Each structure stands twice: as C-alpha cells, then as structure tokens.
VOGU-3710 file (C-alpha; in Angstrom, 3 decimals, decimal comma):
1> mrdieteadi> 82,266/119,322/149,217  84,854/117,586/151,352  88,168/115,943/150,533  89,087/112,261/150,467  89,936/111,357/154,051  89,395/107,637/154,620  89,509/104,253/152,948  85,712/104,376/152,927  85,906/107,576/150,873  88,213/105,862/148,395
11> ayfldcfyar> 85,900/102,849/148,199  82,896/105,087/147,579  84,614/106,997/144,798  85,991/103,887/143,109  82,646/102,078/143,310  80,971/105,050/141,604  83,735/105,386/139,044  83,943/101,728/138,063  80,148/101,474/137,884  80,421/104,086/135,123
21> vrqdpdlgpi> 83,339/102,285/133,487  81,380/99,015/133,425  78,431/100,759/131,747  80,469/102,826/129,304  79,919/101,780/125,672  83,654/101,991/124,875  85,248/100,767/128,108  82,595/98,404/129,440  83,087/95,693/126,810  86,851/95,736/127,344
31> fnevaqvdwp> 86,554/95,275/131,107  83,480/93,041/131,153  83,762/90,881/128,044  87,432/90,802/127,055  89,098/91,015/130,476  86,117/89,382/132,186  86,953/91,245/135,380  85,621/89,560/138,500  84,573/92,837/140,116  84,007/91,560/143,691
41> vhmpkirafw> 87,557/90,165/143,644  89,150/93,044/141,747  87,675/96,034/143,594  89,529/95,389/146,883  92,798/95,376/144,905  91,931/98,670/143,225  90,948/100,162/146,582  94,236/99,019/148,136  96,172/100,517/145,217  94,530/103,933/145,582
51> sgillgtnty> 94,598/103,807/149,370  98,347/103,343/149,186  98,713/106,308/146,857  96,413/108,696/148,702  96,607/107,556/152,328  99,978/105,785/152,461  98,481/102,509/153,673  100,915/100,291/151,734  98,424/97,412/151,551  98,532/96,934/147,766
61> qgqpmrphfe> 100,489/93,993/146,473  100,596/93,458/142,772  101,921/94,497/139,410  99,288/96,732/137,817  101,005/97,009/134,425  101,118/93,297/133,616  97,352/92,611/133,410  96,859/95,718/131,296  99,555/94,582/128,880  97,964/91,129/128,725
71> laqktpirpa> 94,619/92,769/128,001  96,160/94,804/125,166  97,303/91,538/123,593  93,668/90,377/123,474  91,993/93,529/122,158  93,096/96,804/120,598  93,776/99,499/123,182  93,825/103,055/121,820  94,676/106,476/123,243  90,934/107,235/123,112
81> hfdrwlalft> 90,351/104,494/125,704  92,723/106,241/128,092  91,071/109,583/127,349  87,655/108,129/128,153  88,930/106,481/131,343  90,397/109,811/132,472  87,228/111,697/131,555  85,094/109,351/133,662  87,634/109,486/136,497  87,676/113,291/136,428
91> qtlgecfage> 83,897/113,604/136,238  83,248/111,115/139,036  85,943/112,551/141,282  84,601/116,073/140,808  81,114/114,932/141,752  82,321/113,131/144,886  85,212/115,098/146,393  87,238/118,303/146,303  90,463/119,164/148,060  94,142/118,336/148,238
101> raseallraq> 93,804/114,536/148,107  91,196/114,719/145,373  93,598/116,871/143,359  96,383/114,374/144,071  94,133/111,529/142,879  93,535/113,320/139,593  97,229/114,056/139,069  98,097/110,442/139,805  95,411/109,129/137,440  96,739/111,378/134,673
111> siaavmqtrm> 100,279/110,191/135,346  99,286/106,513/135,448  97,419/106,828/132,146  100,369/108,614/130,515  102,937/106,090/131,733  100,784/103,136/130,751  100,199/104,554/127,263  103,895/105,272/126,796  104,923/101,779/127,852  102,258/100,143/125,702
121> hqigllvv> 103,392/102,231/122,744  107,053/101,331/123,338  106,327/97,619/123,183  103,884/97,874/120,318  100,644/97,247/122,234  99,004/100,641/121,788  96,996/100,998/118,592  97,414/104,505/117,206
//
C-alpha cells in the first residue's frame, strides 16, 4: 500500500471517509439532518484543509471550529461522537494508505478531535 502523495489521494480518502460518515447511524443524522451539510460545496473545503496539513498547499481559508460549535448548539455532541469519527477515519485511512503522511493524517485527526472536544467542554457545549 502506498502513502498519500497528491491532492487526488487526499480527495479519494476523504470521499471514502465521508461516505461512511454520512451513512453512519450515529454521525450521519448529525451531518445530514441537523447540520444539513451541502456535501458538493463542503467537500472542497475539507480537501483544502487536509491538503494544507499534509501537503502544505495553504489553500484552506476558514475557521473550522466555529461551525462545529454552532452545530453543538443545535444538537448534543458527546465524546462518543468523536470516538466514532476517529474510528471511521482510522479504518478508512488504513484501508486506503500507509506511510509517513498517512501516519501524520492520523495523528492530526486525533489532535483535532482532542482539541475540539476540550474547547467544546470548556464552553459547555460537550455533553458528558
């Protein structure tokens, strides 16, 4: 299995991953019904975010925390949601890629989930 090398690799992984998220019985309703994510509009932003992290492209412009905080004001977000998101991320990544950048992607996903949970908890948005 090869490592993540291009923006096309990132797009492939994220398309596979978010297809699983959308179909997941715990996460799907949050993304699809509560957040009502417009996936064709949102996926290029997610790709740009991860491309910046893994390839240094610096094309992402946005504030990723804000929409997640707004979502947590609409529906309960629990640590189990983050655990499930990470489990799907880990599983999908392991099925698609292996190598230094894939390992970096996993470390970054774990860090992002931890920071987001901590901040949501600090401001009273994480349901424990």
